[in-house]
N, C-alpha and C positions, 0 to 999 in steps of 0.2 A: 507348374508347367508340365507338359508332357514332352519328354525327350525321346526322339525316334529317328531312325535312319530313313524313314519313309514319311516325310511331312505331308506330301500330297495325298497319300493313302489315308493317313489319319484325319486330315482335313475333310476328305470326301466322306468318311464315316460320320463325323460330327455334323456335317452339313446335310448330307443326303439321307442318312439313316435317322438322325435325331432332330433335324429341322433347324439347325443353327445357320448362321451366315458368316462369311469372312468379313471382318471389319477393318483389319489392318494387315499389311504384309511388310516385312522388314527386309533390308538389304542382305542380311545373313541367311535368308530363307525361312525365318520364323513367321508365323501367322497368328492372329488372334481371331477366334470365333466366339460368337455369342448369340443369344436369342434377340438381342436388341443392342443399340449403341452402348458400348461399355464405358463411355466417357461420363464423368459425373457432372459435366457442364450442361447437360440437357435439362429440359423442363421437369422431367420426372426422375432425374438422377440416372445413374448408370446401371446397366445390366451386368451380371456376372459374366466374365469372359474367361476363356481358356486359351492359354498361349501354348502353341505347339512349336517346339524348337528342334532344329536338326542336331542329331547326335554327332559329336566330333569323334574322329577315330581315336584320339587320345583318351577321351572320356569312355568310349565304348570298350577300349582295351584295358583301361585302368582297373587294377584289382584293389586299389586303395579306396575303400568305401567312404572314408572320412572326407573325401573331396566331393562326393556326390551331393547335390542339393536336394532339398525335399521335392518329392515328385507326386503328382496327382495319382491316387490309387483307386478311389471310389467316388462316384457321383450318384446322387439320387435326385431325380427331376420329374417334372410332370410334362405331359404333352397334351395339346388340345384335342388330338385325335389319336387313334391307335397307331402304334408303330408298325410299319410294314416290314415284316420279317424278310421279305425278298430284298428290300433295300439294305437291311443290316448285312445280309450275306453278300450281296453284290458289291457292297462297299468295303468288304474285307473284314467285317465284324463276325462275331460268333454269337449264337443264341446259347445262353447258359441254362436258363430255366424260366419259368413263368407260371403264375397261378394268381390271377388278379393283377398282375404286374408283369413286366418283361425284365429279365435279367440278361444283359448282353455284355459283350466284351469288345473293346476297340482293338484295331490291329496292333496297337502298341501295348495292349494288356490292361488298359483301364477298365475296371468293372463299372457298369452303369445299371442302375435299377430305375425303371421308368413306369409310371402309371398315368392313366388318363385323368386330367383335371385341368381346367383352363385357368392360368394364372398370369399376372403381369410379367414376373420374372420366374420362369419355371425351375431354376436351380434351387434345390431345397437343402441339400446336405452334401458336403464334400469331405473327403478324408485324404490326408497326405501321408505318404510313407517317408519316414525320417530315419536315418541311421542312428542307432542308440547313442553314439558319442556326440551327436549333434542335436539331441532332443531338447536339452535345456536352452541352448543358444537359439534354436528355432522357435521354441515357445516364447522366449523373451522378445524375439523379433516380431512375432505375430501380435503380441500384446502391445508393442509400440505402434503397430498399425491400427490399434483400436479393437482387435478381436479379444474376446474374453470367454472363459469357460462359464457356461450357464447351466451345467449339470447334464444329466442324461437326456438323450433325444426323446421327445414325446411326439406321438403321432399327430400330425397337423390336421389330417382329415380322417378320423377313425372309420367313417363309413367307407371311404374309397380305399383305405389302406388295411382293411380288416384281414386280408389274406396274406399280407406281407410278413416275411420273417422278422423277428425282433432285431 
């Protein structure tokens, strides 16, 4: 999840700059954005969704990092067309770098690496930031969900990703 005091601004970035759509809004102000329906009940299964949640003043002011949940830190994705830098900037994002890909940062600080390639579900790689004292617990929780370590990341499309940093 992405925790932010500006849910609308973060949603605007993911939808307008990167091409996602809002698929669900919750009473607490949280939203889920994705490139397609995130429900696994569909004919083709679900797309990867990003939940954007409002930061509570208690969490925002808490100095006790052990209470913080894992948070989205980095995403690598593909887009069927070039990202429009004007949309990144106008939606509150920042351009970090680019050389055969775009490195951008969301208003809440999530780093995104995007390159052009048409895929069914463009999400390719995600990284979570986890407090050190929660690492083992988080790892076991993710394994219970069916995620497993498969070793180091390998380029999915060496021709399209030739200029990307390792």
